[in-house]
C-alpha positions as CSV (number, residue, x, y, z in Angstrom):
1,M,109.1,-115.8,67.2
2,R,106.3,-117.4,65.4
3,S,103.8,-115.4,64.1
4,R,100.3,-115.3,64.3
5,R,97.9,-114.8,61.4
6,T,94.6,-112.6,61.9
7,K,91.6,-111.8,59.5
8,E,93.8,-108.5,58.3
9,G,97.1,-110.8,57.7
10,T,100.2,-111.8,60.0
11,G,101.4,-109.9,62.7
12,R,103.1,-111.4,66.1
13,I,103.0,-111.4,69.9
14,Q,106.3,-109.5,71.7
15,E,107.0,-108.8,74.9
16,I,107.5,-104.9,75.0
17,D,110.6,-103.3,75.6
18,P,110.3,-100.0,77.8
19,D,112.9,-98.3,75.6
20,S,111.1,-99.0,72.7
21,D,109.5,-97.3,70.1
22,L,106.7,-100.0,70.3
23,Y,106.3,-98.9,73.9
24,I,106.0,-95.9,73.4
25,Q,103.0,-96.8,71.0
26,V,101.3,-98.7,73.7
27,V,101.1,-95.6,76.1
28,E,99.8,-93.9,73.2
29,L,97.1,-96.5,72.6
30,G,96.2,-97.2,76.0
31,N,96.0,-92.8,76.6
32,S,93.5,-92.9,73.4
33,H,91.3,-95.4,75.3
34,R,91.4,-93.9,78.8
35,G,87.9,-93.4,78.9
36,T,87.1,-96.8,79.0
37,L,90.4,-98.4,80.1
38,G,91.1,-95.4,83.3
39,F,94.0,-93.3,84.0
40,L,97.3,-95.4,84.2
41,P,100.5,-93.5,85.6
42,Y,103.3,-93.7,83.1
43,Q,105.9,-95.1,85.4
44,V,103.2,-97.8,86.3
45,F,103.5,-98.6,82.1
46,R,106.9,-98.7,82.3
47,E,107.3,-100.7,85.6
48,A,105.1,-103.4,83.6
49,A,107.3,-103.4,80.5
50,A,110.0,-103.9,82.3
51,S,108.7,-106.6,84.0
52,A,107.7,-108.5,81.1
53,Q,103.8,-107.7,82.0
54,V,102.7,-105.7,78.6
55,L,102.5,-108.1,75.0
56,A,101.8,-106.2,72.0
57,F,100.3,-107.7,68.9
58,V,102.8,-105.9,66.1
59,A,102.1,-105.8,62.4
60,E,104.0,-103.8,59.6
61,G,105.7,-102.2,62.7
62,T,102.7,-100.9,64.2
63,V,101.0,-101.9,67.4
64,R,97.6,-102.8,66.9
65,G,97.1,-103.9,70.2
66,Y,98.2,-104.3,74.0
67,I,97.3,-106.4,77.1
68,L,98.9,-105.0,80.4
69,F,98.6,-107.7,83.3
70,R,99.7,-108.3,86.5
71,R,100.9,-112.0,87.4
72,R,101.2,-113.1,91.5
73,R,104.3,-115.1,92.4
74,R,102.9,-116.7,94.9
75,T,100.4,-118.2,93.2
76,G,100.7,-117.7,89.5
77,E,97.4,-116.0,89.0
78,I,96.6,-113.5,86.4
79,T,95.1,-110.3,86.4
80,L,94.5,-108.3,83.6
81,T,94.6,-104.4,83.7
82,H,94.1,-103.5,80.1
83,L,93.2,-105.5,77.3
84,C,93.3,-102.7,74.5
85,V,93.2,-103.2,70.5
86,G,92.8,-100.2,68.1
87,E,89.8,-99.1,66.7
88,D,91.1,-99.5,62.9
89,Y,91.6,-103.2,63.9
90,Q,88.8,-104.7,66.0
91,G,87.1,-107.3,64.8
92,Q,90.1,-109.0,63.5
93,G,91.1,-111.4,65.7
94,V,93.9,-109.2,67.9
95,A,92.6,-110.0,71.3
96,K,91.5,-113.4,70.9
97,A,95.9,-113.3,69.7
98,L,96.8,-111.5,72.4
99,V,95.2,-113.9,75.1
100,A,96.5,-116.8,73.1
101,G,99.7,-115.3,73.3
102,L,99.7,-114.7,77.4
103,V,98.2,-118.4,77.9
104,K,101.5,-119.7,76.0
105,R,103.9,-117.7,78.3
106,H,102.3,-118.5,81.7
107,P,101.2,-122.6,80.8
108,N,101.2,-123.7,83.9
109,S,99.4,-120.3,86.0
110,P,95.8,-121.4,87.5
111,G,94.1,-118.6,85.4
112,I,93.5,-115.0,84.4
113,R,91.4,-113.1,86.3
114,L,89.3,-109.4,85.2
115,R,86.8,-107.5,86.3
116,C,84.4,-105.3,83.7
117,R,81.4,-102.7,83.5
118,Q,78.6,-104.6,81.9
119,D,77.9,-101.4,80.0
120,F,81.3,-101.9,78.3
121,D,81.2,-103.4,74.8
122,A,84.0,-105.5,76.2
123,H,81.3,-106.9,78.3
124,H,80.4,-109.5,75.6
125,V,83.5,-110.4,74.0
126,W,85.1,-111.9,77.1
127,P,83.1,-115.5,76.8
128,K,84.0,-115.2,73.1
129,L,88.1,-115.1,74.5
130,G,87.5,-118.2,76.7
131,F,86.4,-116.3,80.1
132,V,83.3,-117.1,82.0
133,A,81.1,-115.1,84.7
134,L,82.0,-115.8,88.2
135,G,79.6,-113.3,89.6
136,E,78.7,-109.4,89.8
137,R,78.3,-106.8,92.0
138,P,78.0,-102.9,91.9
139,G,80.6,-100.6,91.1
140,R,81.9,-97.8,92.9
141,S,80.9,-96.1,88.9
142,Q,77.5,-97.1,90.0
143,H,77.3,-99.3,87.1
144,L,77.3,-103.2,87.5
145,L,80.6,-105.5,87.2
146,T,81.5,-109.0,86.0
147,D,84.2,-110.4,87.8
148,W,85.4,-112.8,84.9
149,W,87.7,-116.0,84.9
150,R,89.8,-117.9,82.2
151,P,91.4,-121.0,83.2
152,I,94.7,-122.1,82.0
153,A,96.3,-125.0,83.8
154,D,94.0,-128.1,83.3
155,R,94.1,-129.4,86.4
156,S,94.3,-127.0,90.4
157,L,94.5,-128.6,93.3
158,F,92.8,-125.3,94.5
159,E,89.7,-123.6,93.9
160,W,91.2,-120.0,92.3
161,P,88.2,-118.6,90.9
162,A,86.4,-118.6,94.7
163,A,89.3,-116.8,96.1
164,A,88.7,-114.4,99.0
165,E,88.4,-110.9,98.8
166,T,91.1,-109.5,100.4
167,R,91.1,-105.4,99.1
168,V,93.1,-103.4,100.7
169,L,91.3,-100.0,102.6
170,A,92.6,-96.7,101.5
171,V,90.6,-93.1,103.0
172,I,90.8,-90.4,100.4
173,D,90.6,-86.8,102.1
174,T,88.6,-84.2,101.4
175,D,90.3,-82.8,98.3
176,V,90.4,-86.1,96.4
177,F,87.0,-86.9,97.3
178,R,85.2,-83.6,95.6
179,D,87.6,-84.3,92.8
180,I,85.5,-87.8,92.4
181,A,82.4,-86.2,93.4
182,E,82.7,-83.0,91.4
183,E,84.8,-84.8,88.6
184,R,87.6,-82.6,88.4
185,D,90.8,-82.5,86.2
186,F,92.5,-84.8,88.5
187,P,92.9,-87.6,86.3
188,A,95.0,-89.7,89.0
189,S,92.2,-89.1,91.6
190,L,89.4,-90.2,89.0
191,A,91.7,-93.1,88.2
192,L,90.7,-94.2,92.0
193,E,87.6,-95.2,90.5
194,S,88.1,-97.3,87.7
195,D,87.6,-101.2,87.6
196,W,90.8,-102.6,88.2
197,V,91.7,-100.5,90.9
198,D,88.1,-101.4,92.3
199,G,89.5,-105.0,92.5
200,L,92.2,-104.5,94.8
201,V,91.1,-101.4,96.8
202,E,88.4,-99.9,99.1
203,L,87.7,-96.3,99.1
204,A,87.0,-94.7,102.1
205,V,85.8,-91.3,103.8
206,T,85.7,-90.3,107.4
207,A,83.2,-88.7,109.3
208,K,85.2,-85.4,109.4
209,T,85.6,-85.3,105.2
210,L,82.1,-85.4,105.4
211,D,81.5,-82.5,107.8
212,Q,84.2,-80.7,105.3
213,V,81.9,-81.3,102.2
214,S,78.1,-80.7,103.8
215,G,78.3,-77.2,102.5
216,S,77.8,-75.6,105.8
217,D,80.2,-73.3,104.4
218,G,77.9,-71.1,101.9
219,L,80.6,-72.0,99.3
220,F,80.3,-75.4,98.2
221,P,77.1,-77.8,97.8
222,D,76.7,-80.4,99.3
223,L,78.6,-82.9,98.6
224,R,77.5,-86.1,101.0
225,P,75.0,-87.6,98.9
226,E,77.8,-88.8,96.8
227,A,79.7,-90.5,100.0
228,S,77.1,-93.2,99.3
229,R,79.5,-95.0,96.8
230,F,82.5,-95.3,99.5
231,R,82.5,-96.9,102.8
232,I,82.6,-94.2,105.7
233,I,84.6,-94.5,108.4
234,D,83.1,-92.8,111.7
235,P,84.9,-94.4,115.0
236,P,83.9,-93.2,118.4
237,H,85.0,-89.9,119.4
238,G,86.9,-91.0,122.0
239,D,89.5,-94.0,120.0
240,W,90.7,-91.5,117.2
241,E,91.2,-88.3,120.0
242,A,93.2,-90.3,121.6
243,I,95.3,-91.0,118.4
244,F,94.7,-87.2,117.2
245,E,96.7,-85.9,120.6
246,K,99.6,-88.7,119.5
247,L,100.0,-87.2,116.0
248,L,100.5,-83.6,117.7
249,T,103.5,-85.2,119.3
250,L,105.5,-86.2,115.8
251,G,107.6,-83.9,114.7
252,S,106.4,-83.3,110.9
253,V,103.0,-83.0,111.7
254,A,103.5,-80.3,114.5
255,E,102.9,-77.9,111.7
256,R,99.8,-79.2,109.9
257,D,96.4,-78.3,109.7
258,V,94.2,-79.6,112.7
259,A,91.1,-80.8,110.5
260,D,93.8,-82.7,108.0
261,M,95.1,-84.6,111.6
262,Q,91.8,-85.9,112.3
263,I,91.4,-87.0,109.3
264,V,94.2,-88.9,109.9
265,A,93.4,-90.0,113.0
266,Q,90.0,-91.6,111.9
267,A,91.4,-93.3,108.9
268,I,93.9,-95.0,111.4
269,T,91.5,-96.2,113.6
270,G,89.4,-97.3,111.3
271,G,92.4,-99.5,109.9
272,A,93.0,-97.9,107.4
273,R,96.6,-98.7,105.4
274,Y,96.9,-95.6,103.5
275,L,95.5,-91.9,103.3
276,I,95.2,-90.5,99.7
277,T,95.6,-87.0,99.4
278,R,97.1,-84.1,96.9
279,D,99.0,-82.6,99.8
280,Q,102.3,-82.8,99.2
281,G,103.1,-81.5,102.8
282,L,100.6,-84.3,104.1
283,V,103.2,-86.6,102.1
284,K,106.0,-85.7,103.5
285,T,104.7,-86.9,107.1
286,T,104.3,-90.6,105.9
287,E,107.7,-91.7,107.5
288,D,106.7,-90.2,111.1
289,I,102.9,-91.3,110.6
290,E,103.7,-94.7,109.5
291,S,106.6,-95.8,111.8
292,A,104.1,-94.8,114.6
293,F,100.7,-96.2,113.4
294,G,101.4,-98.4,110.3
295,L,99.6,-95.4,108.3
296,V,100.8,-94.9,104.8
297,I,100.0,-91.4,103.0
298,L,100.6,-91.6,99.4
299,E,99.0,-89.3,96.4
300,P,96.3,-90.9,94.2
301,A,99.1,-91.5,91.2
302,D,101.8,-93.4,93.8
303,L,98.9,-95.7,95.4
304,I,98.2,-96.9,91.5
305,M,101.8,-97.9,91.5
306,R,102.0,-99.7,94.9
307,L,98.8,-101.3,94.1
308,N,100.6,-103.6,91.6
309,A,103.3,-104.5,94.0
310,E,101.1,-104.7,97.3
311,D,101.1,-108.5,97.8
312,D,104.7,-109.0,96.9
313,Y,106.3,-110.7,99.8
314,Q,109.6,-108.6,101.0
315,P,112.7,-110.8,101.8
316,K,114.8,-107.6,102.3
317,F,111.9,-106.6,105.0
318,I,112.3,-110.0,106.9
319,A,116.4,-109.8,106.3
320,N,117.0,-106.0,107.8
321,S,114.1,-106.0,110.7
322,Q,116.2,-108.5,112.8
323,L,112.6,-110.3,113.5
324,R,112.0,-113.0,116.2
325,I,109.2,-115.0,117.1
326,E,109.2,-115.8,121.0
327,Q,107.0,-117.2,123.3
328,I,105.3,-114.9,126.2
329,H,104.3,-116.2,129.6
330,R,102.0,-113.7,130.8
331,I,99.3,-111.8,128.8
332,P,100.4,-108.2,127.9
333,P,98.6,-105.2,129.3
334,R,96.0,-103.4,127.8
335,S,97.8,-100.6,126.7
336,A,100.3,-103.1,124.6
337,L,97.3,-104.9,123.3
338,N,96.2,-102.0,121.8
339,R,98.1,-102.2,118.3
340,Y,96.5,-105.4,118.1
341,C,92.8,-104.1,118.0
342,R,93.1,-101.4,116.0
343,Y,92.5,-103.3,112.5
344,V,89.4,-105.3,113.6
345,N,87.7,-102.5,115.9
346,Q,88.0,-104.5,119.1
347,H,88.6,-102.9,122.7
348,P,91.9,-104.0,124.4
349,A,90.0,-105.4,127.3
350,D,87.9,-107.5,124.7
351,L,91.2,-109.2,123.5
352,R,92.4,-109.6,127.1
353,H,89.3,-111.7,127.9
354,Q,89.8,-113.5,124.2
355,L,93.6,-114.9,125.2
356,S,92.7,-115.7,129.0
357,S,90.5,-117.6,128.0
358,T,92.6,-120.0,125.8
359,V,94.5,-120.5,129.1
360,G,90.9,-121.7,130.6
361,R,90.7,-123.8,127.2
362,A,93.7,-125.6,127.6
363,R,95.9,-124.4,130.7
364,I,98.8,-127.3,129.7
365,L,98.8,-127.0,125.8
366,A,98.1,-123.5,125.3
367,H,100.6,-120.9,123.8
368,W,100.7,-117.2,123.2
369,I,103.6,-116.2,120.7
370,Q,104.7,-112.4,119.6
371,L,106.8,-111.7,116.8
372,T,109.0,-108.7,117.5
373,T,111.6,-106.6,116.2
374,E,114.9,-106.1,117.7
375,D,113.8,-103.5,120.4
376,G,111.3,-105.3,121.5
377,T,108.1,-103.7,119.3
378,G,105.3,-106.2,119.2
379,L,104.1,-106.6,115.1
380,A,102.0,-109.7,115.5
381,L,100.4,-111.6,118.3
382,A,99.0,-115.0,118.2
383,G,97.5,-117.3,120.9
384,Y,96.7,-121.3,120.3
385,V,95.7,-124.4,121.7
386,L,97.4,-127.8,121.0
387,V,94.1,-130.1,120.8
388,E,94.2,-133.8,119.4
389,G,95.3,-133.6,115.7
390,A,94.5,-129.6,115.5
391,L,96.2,-126.2,116.3
392,Q,93.4,-124.1,117.1
393,V,94.3,-120.6,116.9
394,T,92.3,-118.2,119.3
395,V,93.9,-114.9,118.4
396,L,95.8,-114.0,115.2
397,R,96.6,-110.0,115.3
398,R,99.1,-107.8,113.9
399,S,99.8,-104.5,114.4
400,H,101.6,-101.7,112.1
401,S,104.6,-102.2,110.6
402,R,106.0,-101.2,107.2
403,D,105.0,-104.6,105.7
404,P,102.5,-106.1,107.6
405,Y,101.7,-108.9,104.8
406,S,105.4,-110.2,105.2
407,T,105.0,-109.8,108.8
408,M,101.6,-112.0,108.6
409,R,103.4,-114.6,106.3
410,Q,106.1,-115.0,108.7
411,V,103.6,-115.5,111.8
412,I,101.5,-117.9,109.7
413,H,104.0,-120.3,108.6
414,F,105.5,-120.7,112.1
415,L,102.1,-121.9,113.1
416,R,102.2,-124.5,110.3
417,D,105.5,-125.3,111.1
418,T,104.9,-125.7,114.7
419,M,101.7,-128.2,113.5
420,A,104.4,-129.7,111.5
421,S,106.9,-130.4,114.3
422,R,104.2,-132.5,116.0
423,G,103.7,-134.8,113.6
424,G,101.0,-132.6,111.2
425,G,96.9,-132.2,111.4
426,R,94.6,-129.0,110.7
427,V,95.4,-125.4,111.7
428,E,92.4,-123.4,112.4
429,I,92.3,-119.9,112.7
430,M,88.9,-119.3,114.9
431,D,89.6,-115.3,115.5
432,R,88.3,-112.3,113.3
433,I,90.9,-111.1,110.9
434,D,91.6,-108.0,108.4
435,H,92.1,-108.3,104.8
436,I,96.0,-108.3,104.8
437,T,95.9,-111.1,107.3
438,A,93.2,-112.5,105.0
439,R,95.3,-112.4,101.8
440,A,98.7,-114.0,103.9
441,L,96.4,-116.7,105.0
442,Q,95.8,-117.6,101.6
443,D,98.8,-117.1,100.5
444,E,99.9,-119.5,103.0
445,S,97.7,-122.0,101.4
446,F,94.8,-121.4,103.9
447,E,91.3,-122.0,102.8
448,R,87.6,-120.8,104.0
449,T,85.0,-122.6,103.4
450,D,81.4,-122.4,106.2
451,G,84.1,-122.4,108.8
452,P,87.3,-121.1,109.8
453,W,90.0,-120.2,107.8
454,A,92.4,-123.6,107.8
455,A,95.0,-125.6,106.4
456,E,95.9,-129.4,106.8
457,V,99.5,-130.0,107.4
458,R,101.1,-133.1,106.4
459,T,104.7,-134.4,107.4
460,T,104.9,-137.7,104.6
461,I,107.2,-138.6,102.4
462,S,106.3,-140.6,99.2
463,G,108.9,-141.8,97.0
464,P,108.3,-143.5,93.3
465,N,107.7,-146.7,95.2
466,N,104.6,-145.7,97.2
467,P,101.4,-145.3,96.9
468,L,100.4,-141.6,95.5
469,P,98.0,-139.5,97.8
470,S,94.4,-140.0,97.3
471,E,94.1,-136.2,96.0
472,L,97.1,-137.2,92.6
473,T,96.3,-139.4,90.2
474,A,99.2,-141.3,87.9
475,T,97.4,-139.9,84.5
476,D,97.6,-136.6,85.4
477,L,100.4,-136.2,87.6
478,S,102.6,-133.0,86.6
479,P,105.6,-131.2,88.2
480,T,103.3,-127.8,88.7
481,L,100.2,-130.1,90.2
482,I,103.2,-131.8,92.4
483,S,104.1,-128.5,93.6
484,Q,100.6,-127.3,94.0
485,F,99.8,-130.4,96.5
486,E,103.2,-130.2,98.3
487,D,102.3,-126.3,98.9
488,K,99.0,-126.6,99.9
489,Y,99.8,-129.7,102.1
490,W,103.3,-128.6,103.4
491,P,105.8,-130.1,104.0
492,C,104.9,-133.2,102.8
493,K,107.1,-134.5,99.7
494,V,105.9,-136.5,96.8
495,F,109.0,-137.7,94.6
496,T,107.9,-139.3,91.6
497,G,110.7,-138.8,89.3
498,L,109.0,-136.6,87.0
499,V,109.9,-132.9,88.8
500,P,113.1,-131.9,87.0
501,S,116.0,-131.2,89.4
502,Y,119.3,-129.2,90.4
503,V,122.2,-128.4,92.2
504,V,122.7,-125.0,92.9
505,P,126.2,-123.6,94.1
506,V,126.3,-121.4,96.2
507,R,129.2,-119.1,98.4
508,P,128.9,-119.2,102.0
509,E,128.1,-115.3,102.4
510,F,125.7,-115.7,100.0
511,A,124.1,-119.0,101.4
512,K,123.7,-116.9,105.2
513,V,121.7,-114.0,103.3
514,L,119.7,-116.3,101.2
515,L,118.8,-119.3,102.9
516,G,119.1,-117.6,106.4
517,Y,120.0,-120.9,107.7
518,E,121.2,-120.9,111.8
519,E,121.3,-123.3,114.7
520,A,118.7,-121.1,116.8
521,Q,115.9,-121.7,113.8
522,R,115.6,-125.7,114.4
523,Q,114.3,-124.4,118.3
524,L,110.8,-123.1,118.9
525,F,111.0,-121.0,121.9
526,S,114.7,-121.2,123.6
527,P,116.2,-118.8,122.6
528,P,113.7,-116.8,120.7
529,A,113.5,-118.0,117.1
530,S,115.2,-115.3,114.8
531,V,113.3,-114.9,111.5
532,T,115.6,-115.1,109.1
533,M,114.9,-117.4,106.7
534,A,112.6,-115.6,103.4
535,L,109.7,-117.3,102.5
536,E,110.3,-116.8,99.1
537,N,113.6,-115.3,97.4
538,V,115.9,-114.4,94.5
539,Y,118.9,-115.7,93.3
540,Y,121.5,-114.6,90.3
541,R,123.6,-116.4,88.5
542,G,125.5,-116.3,85.0
543,R,123.5,-117.6,82.0
544,R,124.8,-121.6,81.8
545,G,123.2,-124.1,80.5
546,S,119.2,-124.1,80.3
547,L,116.6,-124.6,83.3
548,E,113.4,-125.5,83.8
549,E,110.4,-124.4,86.2
550,P,108.6,-125.7,88.3
551,A,111.8,-127.8,89.7
552,R,113.4,-128.5,93.2
553,I,116.8,-126.7,94.1
554,L,119.3,-128.3,96.2
555,W,121.8,-125.8,97.8
556,W,125.1,-126.7,97.9
557,V,127.4,-124.5,100.0
558,S,131.2,-124.6,99.2
559,G,134.1,-124.0,101.6
560,G,135.3,-125.8,103.9
561,G,133.7,-124.8,107.0
562,R,130.7,-126.5,109.4
563,E,128.2,-125.3,107.2
564,A,129.7,-126.2,104.0
565,G,127.8,-129.3,102.1
566,M,124.3,-129.8,100.9
567,R,122.4,-127.2,103.2
568,A,118.8,-127.2,102.1
569,M,115.6,-127.9,99.2
570,S,113.5,-125.4,97.5
571,W,111.5,-124.6,95.3
572,L,112.5,-123.3,91.8
573,D,109.3,-120.7,90.5
574,G,110.4,-118.9,87.7
575,I,113.3,-118.3,85.9
576,H,114.2,-115.0,83.5
577,T,117.8,-114.2,81.8
578,A,117.8,-110.5,81.0
579,N,120.6,-107.6,81.1
580,P,121.1,-107.4,85.3
581,K,119.8,-104.1,85.8
582,L,116.7,-104.9,84.1
583,L,116.5,-108.3,86.2
584,Y,117.2,-105.6,89.5
585,Q,114.5,-103.4,88.5
586,R,111.9,-106.3,87.9
587,Y,113.1,-108.3,91.4
588,G,115.2,-106.0,93.4
589,R,112.3,-105.7,95.7
590,K,112.0,-109.4,95.7
591,G,115.4,-110.6,96.7
592,I,118.0,-108.8,99.0
593,L,121.4,-108.6,97.2
594,T,122.5,-105.3,95.6
595,L,122.5,-104.3,92.0
596,N,126.3,-104.6,92.1
597,Q,125.9,-108.0,93.4
598,V,123.5,-109.1,90.5
599,Q,126.0,-107.5,88.1
600,A,129.2,-109.9,89.3
601,Q,126.8,-112.6,88.7
602,A,126.3,-111.7,84.8
603,T,128.0,-113.2,82.1
604,S,128.5,-111.9,78.6
605,P,127.6,-115.1,76.3
606,R,130.1,-113.6,73.1
607,K,133.2,-111.2,73.4
608,G,131.8,-107.7,73.0
609,S,128.0,-108.5,73.6
610,Q,126.0,-107.4,76.5
611,P,126.0,-109.0,79.6
612,V,123.4,-111.2,81.3
613,A,122.3,-113.1,84.3
614,T,119.3,-115.2,85.4
615,A,117.1,-114.8,88.3
616,L,116.2,-117.6,90.1
617,L,112.9,-116.7,91.8
618,F,112.5,-120.1,94.4
619,S,110.6,-120.1,97.9
620,R,109.7,-122.7,100.2
621,T,113.1,-123.5,101.6
622,E,113.8,-126.8,103.9
623,I,117.0,-125.8,105.9
624,F,118.2,-129.6,106.5
625,S,119.0,-130.6,110.3
626,A,122.7,-130.9,109.5
627,P,124.3,-130.6,106.2
628,V,125.6,-133.6,104.2
629,P,129.0,-132.9,103.8
630,I,130.9,-133.8,100.9
631,A,132.0,-137.6,101.5
632,R,128.6,-138.3,102.3
633,A,127.5,-136.4,99.0
634,R,129.8,-138.6,97.1
635,E,128.1,-142.2,98.3
636,L,124.9,-140.5,98.0
637,H,125.9,-139.0,94.2
638,Q,128.8,-140.6,92.6
639,P,129.1,-137.8,89.9
640,M,130.3,-135.4,92.8
641,T,133.6,-137.2,92.6
642,R,134.5,-135.0,89.4
643,N,136.7,-132.1,89.7
644,G,134.8,-128.8,88.7
645,Y,131.6,-130.5,89.4
646,F,130.5,-127.4,91.9
647,Q,131.4,-125.0,89.8
648,T,128.1,-124.3,88.0
649,S,124.6,-125.9,88.0
650,R,124.0,-129.2,87.3
651,Q,120.6,-130.9,86.7
652,V,120.4,-134.1,89.1
653,S,117.6,-136.9,88.9
654,E,114.9,-136.4,91.5
655,A,115.8,-139.7,93.6
656,D,119.2,-137.9,94.1
657,V,117.1,-135.1,95.0
658,E,115.1,-137.6,97.7
659,A,117.9,-139.0,99.0
660,F,119.6,-135.8,99.6
661,Y,116.5,-134.9,101.6
662,R,115.8,-137.5,103.6
663,E,120.0,-137.5,104.9
664,G,119.6,-134.1,105.4
665,M,116.5,-134.2,107.4
666,D,116.8,-137.2,109.3
667,S,118.8,-135.6,112.1
668,Q,115.6,-133.7,113.1
């Protein structure tokens, strides 16, 4: 590994193994600067290190500084959680070396984002590290926060710095509120006001908590003025009282304190995703309450851990939930619509009128769809009108589920797919939306300027002999830019010969799981379209050869059945080779294979060495209308006539990929 020279001497930037002595030094250094960095649970440190998201500047066996970050797989955007330099090494170029090391490891990322208090010394350091200020706003600590952005990729089709605010809503209960207001010795509670947490979560208190801290009992001071730093949830009594009565019917809450359940009911009514508490008994009710109402009850440290993965797409949820999208032919009753009103504070009667007006606008071209579980429970609802060149979504709502982000990603992708099946055009979201839906829209390449959230769907296929789209120019064309372009205008294709491309063989039993293809998937409404194909996934293989990313993948399904052949195309977004257990720890929740299946794919590079595997992170999979069988595949790509061709991944020309794609999609 190349060393980097600072004013002090020579050091190197390296990823930190969570089982190393250097990791212990990183944790100790972070704890010694807790006053400015904020509290970070030990498990968050460990998971970040296991995920290659901790870099340290090491010289003479000593960690002189480290950087801890998050990287969104969907967008590639990096968010800094910590950048810490030991006091004895400040002013010696350590911070600059750390940022440079991060940039070098993620050259295709659009940039690095962070938020920092203006009264901290680091406020004056960020410009020297290449960051520019995007704006400022008051933080919960009553100090001004500045949003900073450090671009990495030279050019992007997206306005990354202007990303919409998509903070998740979390209610803190009375004890946690007191911890913060009175600065009690509960570090995890106090950490909820850290700057990096503030960028991800909006804290709120309920009216019931304000009653409890009013000082009316004479035992405690009146803490209500301290609530001004939080959002206040005070729903109409009749609304939360009805939920409170339903809560009392759940077995796990029967013995709980009435005041606790009133706070829970107000949090649910206010559209909160989380309730934060130190009450262990209340935490034990989360499974029943989440299943019934979608509210997750966590301790403060557990929330901080979950925030690191909150925007992760969960293929396991999609694969295991037996979801399906179906067209509905009559407006559901008010009782059924109530589940879709909670997160936008709307009355069911108003939503019913909103759905009815969709029909009034276009009686023939109006559609209502619902995403449901196998037992018919509604998780998402959409109503849309097809007009000339556009699909206008008048209703886009979610209900409660264990993974509302993944749910909404599936529905929004379905809407784009619907527009694509009609030759492309503009998809516009005319409805009010909540923060989770906003994040899902962002990650499905919707943008919002002065009007509604919107995305443009293009169905064109451009080859090397065709003119480039106007947004692209030959002078700065790159695989990353082509990937961004296709993502933004999905499902359009731009084949230029520049994108690395591979054929990856996969066994039939894995193909069904990873690609999720089925014949019903090609039909929109009859029978209902099962949501089996995850929009993002991870596939494991032994360490063979070398791969680049971003790249295109052609999936070759082995075997002699009717599903065998060249079956689908995806984008390869990431590659990581390591011990299979480490890979599973990092990507297990982003895929659907078990640890035993991952270990079965591992190989040992040398006799007696530790086994390693490679994780291929892929997305934007398109299933071919019909698989390209082996005989036809050999005509399109002559090297397939060689024995053993299908035993491992092979690099092919992008021209071959284009030929297979056109062949496979031609029968649509």
